C-alpha positions in Angstrom: -76.1 -20.1 20.5 -78.1 -21.1 17.5 -79.5 -24.5 17.0 -77.0 -25.2 14.1 -74.0 -24.4 16.4 -75.3 -26.7 19.1 -75.8 -29.5 16.5 -72.3 -29.1 15.1 -70.8 -29.1 18.6 -72.7 -32.3 19.4 -71.5 -34.0 16.2 -67.9 -33.0 17.0 -68.2 -34.4 20.5 -69.7 -37.6 19.3 -67.0 -38.0 16.6 -64.3 -37.4 19.2 -65.7 -40.0 21.5 -66.0 -42.5 18.7 -62.5 -42.0 17.5 -61.1 -42.2 21.1 -63.1 -45.4 21.7 -61.7 -47.0 18.5 -58.2 -46.0 19.3 -58.6 -47.3 22.9 -59.8 -50.6 21.7 -56.8 -50.8 19.3 -54.4 -50.0 22.1 -56.0 -52.6 24.3 -55.8 -55.4 21.7 -52.2 -54.4 20.8 -51.1 -54.5 24.4 -52.7 -57.9 24.9 -51.1 -59.3 21.8 -47.7 -57.9 22.7 -47.9 -59.2 26.2 -49.3 -62.6 25.3 -46.1 -64.7 25.8 -45.7 -63.2 29.3 -49.3 -63.7 30.1 -49.2 -67.3 28.9 -46.0 -68.0 31.0 -47.6 -66.5 34.1 -50.8 -68.5 33.5 -48.8 -71.7 33.1 -46.9 -71.0 36.3 -50.0 -70.2 38.2 -52.0 -73.3 37.3 -49.1 -75.8 37.4 
């Protein structure tokens, strides 16, 4: 493998990890916002 090929593979891997991290964060925030009414209800029942 040449140095250029190794650099390109490293950049591709880094880009893939970054995209997956952003999509994972988006999925987590979306799930919390969708489930917020249920979470608020359960929290109210738990503390009252």
